[in-house]
C-alpha positions as CSV (number, residue, x, y, z in Angstrom):
1,M,101.9,98.8,92.8
2,K,103.6,98.0,96.1
3,K,103.2,101.7,97.2
4,Y,99.4,101.5,96.6
5,A,99.1,98.2,98.4
6,A,100.9,99.6,101.4
7,K,98.7,102.7,101.5
8,A,95.6,100.5,101.2
9,G,96.8,98.4,104.1
10,L,97.3,101.5,106.3
11,V,94.0,103.0,105.3
12,V,92.1,99.7,106.1
13,G,94.0,99.4,109.4
14,T,93.3,103.1,110.3
15,A,89.6,102.6,109.5
16,A,89.5,99.5,111.8
17,L,91.2,101.5,114.6
18,V,88.6,104.3,114.3
19,A,85.7,101.8,114.1
20,G,86.7,99.4,116.8
21,G,89.4,100.7,119.0
22,L,87.9,103.7,120.7
23,G,87.4,102.1,124.1
24,G,89.6,100.8,126.9
25,T,92.7,102.2,128.6
26,A,96.1,102.6,127.0
27,N,99.4,103.3,128.8
28,A,100.0,106.4,126.7
29,A,100.3,109.7,128.5
30,E,97.1,111.6,128.3
31,G,98.8,114.7,129.8
32,A,101.6,114.9,127.3
33,G,101.8,118.4,125.7
34,Y,100.9,119.1,122.1
35,V,103.8,119.2,119.6
36,G,104.2,121.7,116.8
37,Y,104.2,125.4,116.1
38,G,102.6,127.2,119.1
39,H,103.4,124.2,121.3
40,T,106.5,122.1,122.0
41,T,109.0,122.7,119.2
42,S,112.2,121.0,120.5
43,G,113.3,118.1,122.6
44,S,112.4,114.4,123.0
45,A,108.7,114.8,122.1
46,V,109.7,116.4,118.8
47,W,112.2,113.6,118.2
48,C,109.5,111.0,118.9
49,V,107.1,112.6,116.4
50,Q,109.9,112.8,113.8
51,H,110.8,109.2,114.4
52,Q,107.3,107.8,114.3
53,V,106.3,109.8,111.2
54,N,109.5,108.7,109.5
55,S,108.8,105.1,110.3
56,I,105.5,105.4,108.5
57,A,106.9,107.4,105.6
58,A,109.6,104.8,105.0
59,K,107.0,102.1,104.7
60,V,105.3,103.9,101.8
61,G,108.4,105.1,100.1
62,R,108.2,108.8,101.2
63,A,111.3,110.8,102.0
64,Q,112.1,111.2,105.6
65,V,112.9,114.3,107.8
66,A,115.9,114.8,110.0
67,E,115.4,113.3,113.5
68,D,117.0,116.2,115.3
69,G,114.4,117.0,117.9
70,K,113.8,120.5,116.3
71,W,110.4,121.4,114.8
72,G,110.8,123.1,111.5
73,P,109.1,123.5,108.1
74,R,110.0,120.0,107.0
75,T,108.8,118.3,110.1
76,D,105.6,120.4,110.0
77,A,105.1,119.4,106.3
78,Q,105.7,115.7,107.1
79,V,103.1,115.8,110.0
80,R,100.6,117.6,107.7
81,W,101.1,115.0,105.0
82,Y,100.5,112.2,107.5
83,Q,97.4,113.8,109.0
84,S,95.9,114.3,105.6
85,W,96.9,110.8,104.6
86,V,95.0,109.2,107.5
87,G,92.0,111.5,107.2
88,L,92.7,113.9,110.0
89,D,92.6,117.7,109.9
90,S,96.1,118.6,108.6
91,D,96.9,121.4,111.0
92,G,100.5,120.4,111.6
93,V,99.9,120.0,115.4
94,V,100.3,116.7,117.1
95,G,97.5,116.4,119.5
96,P,95.8,113.3,121.0
97,R,94.3,112.1,117.7
98,T,97.4,112.4,115.6
99,G,99.4,111.1,118.5
100,D,97.2,107.9,118.7
101,Y,97.8,107.2,115.0
102,L,101.6,107.8,115.3
103,L,101.8,105.5,118.3
104,A,99.7,102.8,116.7
105,Y,101.3,102.8,113.2
106,G,104.8,104.1,113.7
107,D,107.8,102.1,115.1
108,Q,106.4,99.8,117.7
109,Y,109.6,99.7,119.7
110,Y,109.3,103.4,120.4
111,G,105.5,103.7,120.1
112,G,102.8,101.2,120.7
113,L,101.4,101.0,124.2
114,N,104.6,100.9,126.2
115,G,107.4,102.4,124.1
116,Y,109.6,105.3,125.0
117,C,107.5,107.8,123.1
118,T,104.2,106.8,124.7
119,S,104.8,109.2,127.5
120,L,106.0,112.1,125.2
121,I,103.4,112.0,122.4
122,P,99.9,113.2,123.3
123,S,97.2,110.6,123.3
124,D,93.6,110.4,124.3
125,S,94.0,106.6,125.0
126,S,91.8,105.6,122.1
127,L,94.5,103.1,121.3
128,G,92.7,101.1,123.9
129,G,95.1,98.1,123.6
130,F,93.8,97.7,120.1
131,Y,96.4,97.4,117.3
132,V,95.5,96.5,113.7
133,H,98.3,94.7,111.9
134,T,98.5,96.0,108.3
135,R,100.7,95.2,105.3
136,L,103.0,97.9,106.7
137,D,104.0,95.9,109.7
């Protein structure tokens, strides 16, 4: 039951982000490169994606991937899971939309509006300073 309540909280928070948080300016890097096959596949940006998606996976009881800074099949599958879970196209590429969700709902120490990963994960700034607290916080 706890798993379903956590998922419901994330879905409600995600819907609120989409509905109300599309304006304003965030500190996230709009120029950060995409992450995934065909794009950046190693280094700090990949570590940030792994860390942020693991943070979310842990909140809902899903297995985590190694945070080794290397893009591989497990990281790709985890990102696809997350994209599908929040209603995005599950293409396995972290672009601005996926980046916004990871920054908003992942570990706020590294994500959020001013964390270490905000300059490494692509964002289109639709975070807009808007953050919805959910049962996952």
